[in-house]
PyMOL Python script that loads the backbone (N, CA, C, O; Angstrom):
from pymol import cmd

cmd.read_pdbstr("""\
ATOM      1  N   MET A   1     -10.885   8.352  27.728  1.00  0.00           N
ATOM      2  CA  MET A   1      -9.784   8.131  26.821  1.00  0.00           C
ATOM      3  C   MET A   1      -9.998   6.784  26.123  1.00  0.00           C
ATOM      4  O   MET A   1     -10.383   5.800  26.753  1.00  0.00           O
ATOM      5  N   LEU A   2      -9.752   6.761  24.857  1.00  0.00           N
ATOM      6  CA  LEU A   2      -9.900   5.550  24.055  1.00  0.00           C
ATOM      7  C   LEU A   2      -8.557   5.198  23.441  1.00  0.00           C
ATOM      8  O   LEU A   2      -7.909   6.038  22.818  1.00  0.00           O
ATOM      9  N   ARG A   3      -8.145   3.955  23.620  1.00  0.00           N
ATOM     10  CA  ARG A   3      -6.898   3.468  23.026  1.00  0.00           C
ATOM     11  C   ARG A   3      -7.221   2.342  22.065  1.00  0.00           C
ATOM     12  O   ARG A   3      -8.060   1.488  22.351  1.00  0.00           O
ATOM     13  N   VAL A   4      -6.563   2.346  20.944  1.00  0.00           N
ATOM     14  CA  VAL A   4      -6.712   1.275  19.966  1.00  0.00           C
ATOM     15  C   VAL A   4      -5.354   0.619  19.805  1.00  0.00           C
ATOM     16  O   VAL A   4      -4.340   1.297  19.641  1.00  0.00           O
ATOM     17  N   PHE A   5      -5.342  -0.704  19.854  1.00  0.00           N
ATOM     18  CA  PHE A   5      -4.106  -1.467  19.729  1.00  0.00           C
ATOM     19  C   PHE A   5      -4.271  -2.428  18.557  1.00  0.00           C
ATOM     20  O   PHE A   5      -5.280  -3.126  18.463  1.00  0.00           O
ATOM     21  N   THR A   6      -3.302  -2.465  17.681  1.00  0.00           N
ATOM     22  CA  THR A   6      -3.354  -3.344  16.513  1.00  0.00           C
ATOM     23  C   THR A   6      -2.128  -4.248  16.498  1.00  0.00           C
ATOM     24  O   THR A   6      -1.004  -3.797  16.720  1.00  0.00           O
ATOM     25  N   TRP A   7      -2.361  -5.524  16.233  1.00  0.00           N
ATOM     26  CA  TRP A   7      -1.274  -6.498  16.121  1.00  0.00           C
ATOM     27  C   TRP A   7      -1.537  -7.303  14.856  1.00  0.00           C
ATOM     28  O   TRP A   7      -2.601  -7.909  14.723  1.00  0.00           O
ATOM     29  N   MET A   8      -0.594  -7.319  13.932  1.00  0.00           N
ATOM     30  CA  MET A   8      -0.725  -8.095  12.705  1.00  0.00           C
ATOM     31  C   MET A   8       0.522  -8.950  12.533  1.00  0.00           C
ATOM     32  O   MET A   8       1.646  -8.467  12.667  1.00  0.00           O
ATOM     33  N   THR A   9       0.308 -10.226  12.236  1.00  0.00           N
ATOM     34  CA  THR A   9       1.409 -11.134  11.928  1.00  0.00           C
ATOM     35  C   THR A   9       1.161 -11.705  10.537  1.00  0.00           C
ATOM     36  O   THR A   9       0.101 -12.270  10.271  1.00  0.00           O
ATOM     37  N   TYR A  10       2.130 -11.558   9.666  1.00  0.00           N
ATOM     38  CA  TYR A  10       1.997 -12.058   8.302  1.00  0.00           C
ATOM     39  C   TYR A  10       2.392 -13.532   8.273  1.00  0.00           C
ATOM     40  O   TYR A  10       3.444 -13.912   8.789  1.00  0.00           O
ATOM     41  N   LEU A  11       1.542 -14.356   7.667  1.00  0.00           N
ATOM     42  CA  LEU A  11       1.766 -15.797   7.644  1.00  0.00           C
ATOM     43  C   LEU A  11       2.534 -16.270   6.418  1.00  0.00           C
ATOM     44  O   LEU A  11       3.046 -17.389   6.400  1.00  0.00           O
ATOM     45  N   ASN A  12       2.617 -15.426   5.394  1.00  0.00           N
ATOM     46  CA  ASN A  12       3.369 -15.796   4.195  1.00  0.00           C
ATOM     47  C   ASN A  12       3.863 -14.540   3.497  1.00  0.00           C
ATOM     48  O   ASN A  12       3.462 -13.429   3.845  1.00  0.00           O
ATOM     49  N   ASN A  13       4.726 -14.714   2.521  1.00  0.00           N
ATOM     50  CA  ASN A  13       5.244 -13.603   1.727  1.00  0.00           C
ATOM     51  C   ASN A  13       4.286 -13.293   0.584  1.00  0.00           C
ATOM     52  O   ASN A  13       3.546 -14.166   0.131  1.00  0.00           O
ATOM     53  N   VAL A  14       4.303 -12.064   0.127  1.00  0.00           N
ATOM     54  CA  VAL A  14       3.518 -11.657  -1.034  1.00  0.00           C
ATOM     55  C   VAL A  14       4.513 -11.304  -2.134  1.00  0.00           C
ATOM     56  O   VAL A  14       5.352 -10.420  -1.964  1.00  0.00           O
ATOM     57  N   GLU A  15       4.414 -11.998  -3.253  1.00  0.00           N
ATOM     58  CA  GLU A  15       5.382 -11.819  -4.335  1.00  0.00           C
ATOM     59  C   GLU A  15       5.172 -10.513  -5.103  1.00  0.00           C
ATOM     60  O   GLU A  15       6.144  -9.832  -5.426  1.00  0.00           O
ATOM     61  N   GLU A  16       3.930 -10.156  -5.397  1.00  0.00           N
ATOM     62  CA  GLU A  16       3.646  -8.956  -6.191  1.00  0.00           C
ATOM     63  C   GLU A  16       2.659  -8.064  -5.452  1.00  0.00           C
ATOM     64  O   GLU A  16       1.723  -8.533  -4.804  1.00  0.00           O
ATOM     65  N   ASN A  17       2.902  -6.751  -5.573  1.00  0.00           N
ATOM     66  CA  ASN A  17       2.003  -5.765  -4.973  1.00  0.00           C
ATOM     67  C   ASN A  17       1.765  -6.079  -3.501  1.00  0.00           C
ATOM     68  O   ASN A  17       2.561  -6.784  -2.881  1.00  0.00           O
ATOM     69  N   GLY A  18       0.712  -5.577  -2.954  1.00  0.00           N
ATOM     70  CA  GLY A  18       0.289  -5.915  -1.611  1.00  0.00           C
ATOM     71  C   GLY A  18       1.139  -5.331  -0.511  1.00  0.00           C
ATOM     72  O   GLY A  18       2.196  -5.867  -0.178  1.00  0.00           O
ATOM     73  N   GLU A  19       0.685  -4.245   0.045  1.00  0.00           N
ATOM     74  CA  GLU A  19       1.284  -3.650   1.231  1.00  0.00           C
ATOM     75  C   GLU A  19       0.150  -3.268   2.161  1.00  0.00           C
ATOM     76  O   GLU A  19      -0.970  -3.024   1.713  1.00  0.00           O
ATOM     77  N   THR A  20       0.433  -3.214   3.442  1.00  0.00           N
ATOM     78  CA  THR A  20      -0.530  -2.696   4.404  1.00  0.00           C
ATOM     79  C   THR A  20      -0.234  -1.218   4.570  1.00  0.00           C
ATOM     80  O   THR A  20       0.874  -0.831   4.940  1.00  0.00           O
ATOM     81  N   SER A  21      -1.239  -0.395   4.290  1.00  0.00           N
ATOM     82  CA  SER A  21      -1.055   1.054   4.298  1.00  0.00           C
ATOM     83  C   SER A  21      -1.682   1.668   5.544  1.00  0.00           C
ATOM     84  O   SER A  21      -2.821   1.361   5.899  1.00  0.00           O
ATOM     85  N   PHE A  22      -0.925   2.535   6.199  1.00  0.00           N
ATOM     86  CA  PHE A  22      -1.410   3.307   7.333  1.00  0.00           C
ATOM     87  C   PHE A  22      -1.443   4.761   6.882  1.00  0.00           C
ATOM     88  O   PHE A  22      -0.528   5.533   7.168  1.00  0.00           O
ATOM     89  N   ALA A  23      -2.511   5.125   6.172  1.00  0.00           N
ATOM     90  CA  ALA A  23      -2.615   6.436   5.527  1.00  0.00           C
ATOM     91  C   ALA A  23      -2.510   7.586   6.525  1.00  0.00           C
ATOM     92  O   ALA A  23      -1.909   8.615   6.216  1.00  0.00           O
ATOM     93  N   HIS A  24      -3.075   7.430   7.697  1.00  0.00           N
ATOM     94  CA  HIS A  24      -3.050   8.495   8.709  1.00  0.00           C
ATOM     95  C   HIS A  24      -1.614   8.851   9.098  1.00  0.00           C
ATOM     96  O   HIS A  24      -1.315  10.004   9.411  1.00  0.00           O
ATOM     97  N   TYR A  25      -0.730   7.852   9.077  1.00  0.00           N
ATOM     98  CA  TYR A  25       0.665   8.063   9.466  1.00  0.00           C
ATOM     99  C   TYR A  25       1.597   8.201   8.269  1.00  0.00           C
ATOM    100  O   TYR A  25       2.791   8.448   8.438  1.00  0.00           O
ATOM    101  N   GLY A  26       1.062   8.045   7.068  1.00  0.00           N
ATOM    102  CA  GLY A  26       1.888   8.142   5.866  1.00  0.00           C
ATOM    103  C   GLY A  26       2.903   7.018   5.764  1.00  0.00           C
ATOM    104  O   GLY A  26       4.021   7.224   5.292  1.00  0.00           O
ATOM    105  N   ALA A  27       2.512   5.821   6.209  1.00  0.00           N
ATOM    106  CA  ALA A  27       3.438   4.689   6.210  1.00  0.00           C
ATOM    107  C   ALA A  27       2.782   3.476   5.558  1.00  0.00           C
ATOM    108  O   ALA A  27       1.558   3.352   5.541  1.00  0.00           O
ATOM    109  N   SER A  28       3.609   2.590   5.027  1.00  0.00           N
ATOM    110  CA  SER A  28       3.129   1.320   4.503  1.00  0.00           C
ATOM    111  C   SER A  28       4.152   0.241   4.839  1.00  0.00           C
ATOM    112  O   SER A  28       5.343   0.514   4.991  1.00  0.00           O
ATOM    113  N   VAL A  29       3.658  -0.996   4.950  1.00  0.00           N
ATOM    114  CA  VAL A  29       4.503  -2.120   5.350  1.00  0.00           C
ATOM    115  C   VAL A  29       4.369  -3.225   4.319  1.00  0.00           C
ATOM    116  O   VAL A  29       3.261  -3.654   3.997  1.00  0.00           O
ATOM    117  N   LYS A  30       5.500  -3.685   3.804  1.00  0.00           N
ATOM    118  CA  LYS A  30       5.492  -4.819   2.879  1.00  0.00           C
ATOM    119  C   LYS A  30       5.467  -6.102   3.702  1.00  0.00           C
ATOM    120  O   LYS A  30       6.304  -6.279   4.587  1.00  0.00           O
ATOM    121  N   PRO A  31       4.520  -7.002   3.428  1.00  0.00           N
ATOM    122  CA  PRO A  31       4.421  -8.235   4.204  1.00  0.00           C
ATOM    123  C   PRO A  31       5.624  -9.151   3.999  1.00  0.00           C
ATOM    124  O   PRO A  31       6.026  -9.411   2.865  1.00  0.00           O
ATOM    125  N   GLU A  32       6.183  -9.628   5.078  1.00  0.00           N
ATOM    126  CA  GLU A  32       7.246 -10.631   5.059  1.00  0.00           C
ATOM    127  C   GLU A  32       6.866 -11.723   6.042  1.00  0.00           C
ATOM    128  O   GLU A  32       6.423 -11.441   7.155  1.00  0.00           O
ATOM    129  N   LYS A  33       7.038 -12.958   5.632  1.00  0.00           N
ATOM    130  CA  LYS A  33       6.633 -14.103   6.442  1.00  0.00           C
ATOM    131  C   LYS A  33       7.174 -14.002   7.865  1.00  0.00           C
ATOM    132  O   LYS A  33       8.343 -13.686   8.084  1.00  0.00           O
ATOM    133  N   GLU A  34       6.293 -14.280   8.822  1.00  0.00           N
ATOM    134  CA  GLU A  34       6.594 -14.297  10.258  1.00  0.00           C
ATOM    135  C   GLU A  34       7.003 -12.933  10.803  1.00  0.00           C
ATOM    136  O   GLU A  34       7.647 -12.858  11.850  1.00  0.00           O
ATOM    137  N   ASN A  35       6.640 -11.858  10.115  1.00  0.00           N
ATOM    138  CA  ASN A  35       6.909 -10.505  10.576  1.00  0.00           C
ATOM    139  C   ASN A  35       5.666  -9.996  11.299  1.00  0.00           C
ATOM    140  O   ASN A  35       4.552 -10.164  10.804  1.00  0.00           O
ATOM    141  N   SER A  36       5.845  -9.384  12.448  1.00  0.00           N
ATOM    142  CA  SER A  36       4.720  -8.822  13.195  1.00  0.00           C
ATOM    143  C   SER A  36       4.846  -7.312  13.262  1.00  0.00           C
ATOM    144  O   SER A  36       5.945  -6.764  13.346  1.00  0.00           O
ATOM    145  N   ASN A  37       3.705  -6.656  13.223  1.00  0.00           N
ATOM    146  CA  ASN A  37       3.643  -5.201  13.350  1.00  0.00           C
ATOM    147  C   ASN A  37       2.708  -4.861  14.494  1.00  0.00           C
ATOM    148  O   ASN A  37       1.606  -5.401  14.594  1.00  0.00           O
ATOM    149  N   LEU A  38       3.150  -3.977  15.339  1.00  0.00           N
ATOM    150  CA  LEU A  38       2.336  -3.519  16.457  1.00  0.00           C
ATOM    151  C   LEU A  38       2.076  -2.040  16.284  1.00  0.00           C
ATOM    152  O   LEU A  38       2.944  -1.294  15.829  1.00  0.00           O
ATOM    153  N   GLY A  39       0.886  -1.620  16.646  1.00  0.00           N
ATOM    154  CA  GLY A  39       0.560  -0.205  16.546  1.00  0.00           C
ATOM    155  C   GLY A  39      -0.388   0.221  17.645  1.00  0.00           C
ATOM    156  O   GLY A  39      -1.189  -0.571  18.142  1.00  0.00           O
ATOM    157  N   THR A  40      -0.285   1.483  18.016  1.00  0.00           N
ATOM    158  CA  THR A  40      -1.207   2.027  19.018  1.00  0.00           C
ATOM    159  C   THR A  40      -1.874   3.252  18.471  1.00  0.00           C
ATOM    160  O   THR A  40      -2.692   3.869  19.155  1.00  0.00           O
TER     161      THR A  40
END
""", "prot")
cmd.dss("prot")
cmd.show_as("cartoon", "prot")
cmd.util.cbc("prot")
cmd.orient("prot")
């Protein structure tokens, strides 16, 4: 069994464009300062 764990913390805000896209899950996240995203 293989598990993948992802942790991302955004260090600043992005004013225009720029999202992190998770195409496999059909989701995207807009970066906001000091926001963390966890995924498995």
